[in-house]
N, C-alpha and C positions, 0 to 999 in steps of 0.2 A: 856309222849306224850301228846298233849291237841289238843282239838277240836276246830278250828280255825271258823268254821262259816258253814251253812248251808243257801240256802236261796230259799226261797220258793216263788213260784208267783201264783196266782189264775187264773185257766184256768176260759174262758168267757162262761156263763151256763150253769155251771157246779159248783156244791158244795164241792168237791174232789179238793186237791191241787197237783201241781207238780213240784216234784221241781228238776230244771234247774242245783245244782251244788251241788254238796257232799261235804261233810268237809273237808278239808287235815290234815292231821295226822303232827306234824311237832316236835322238840323236844326245848324244851322252850327256849331254845337260840337259835332257830334259825327263830326264828319266823320271821323275814323281808323277808328271804328265803318262807317262806312260805305264806305269805301274797302276794309276786310275782308272782307265781305260781297260787295263786287264784285270781290275777286282772287276769293274761293270760286266765285262765280258762271263767273267766267272759264276755272277751272280745271274747274268740274264738264260744262262744253261740250261743252268742248275746245278750245277756240279756240288754246292757245298750243301745244297736241299737233298742230294743224293746220299751227300756224305754223312749226313745226319740219321739219314734214313735206314743208313746199313751200318750205323753203330752198334744197335741192340736189333737182336733176331723179334720179327713181328709175325706174328700165324697168318694164314691167309684168313682164314674167318677175323680179323684186328683188320687186314686190307679191307677186306670188302665191307665191313663197316665204317670204316675211316671214308670210304669211295662214296657210301650209297648217302655218309653225312653230310658229304661232300659236292655231291648231285642233290639233295634236297636242299640246300642252302640257296645254290644254284637257281634252284628251280624255284624258290620263296623269293628272290631277289630279282628276278624273269616279271613275276606275277605283279611283286607288287609295281615294277617299274610299267607295267602294261596298266596297271590300276589305277596308277596317277597318271598316266597319258593318258586315260578313257575317261577316268570322273571330270572335264573337263567339260 
């Protein structure tokens, strides 16, 4: 068994670290499967998305507008689903 990786991301305004992803144990001959599992875990936890979001500065107004846009899409999607369900 080998220790594949541990990803640490520093919290904002804190001195301590938070572990987002834990290591995966895998046999030495099954490293490809371990890397695949690790990539899935990183994607599911949103680490890559967070890194992309932090790559450039976004103002509070931009974040608020983006959140409102996402909420509106979610609301419309729910409305269309209900309309389709109750139209029968």
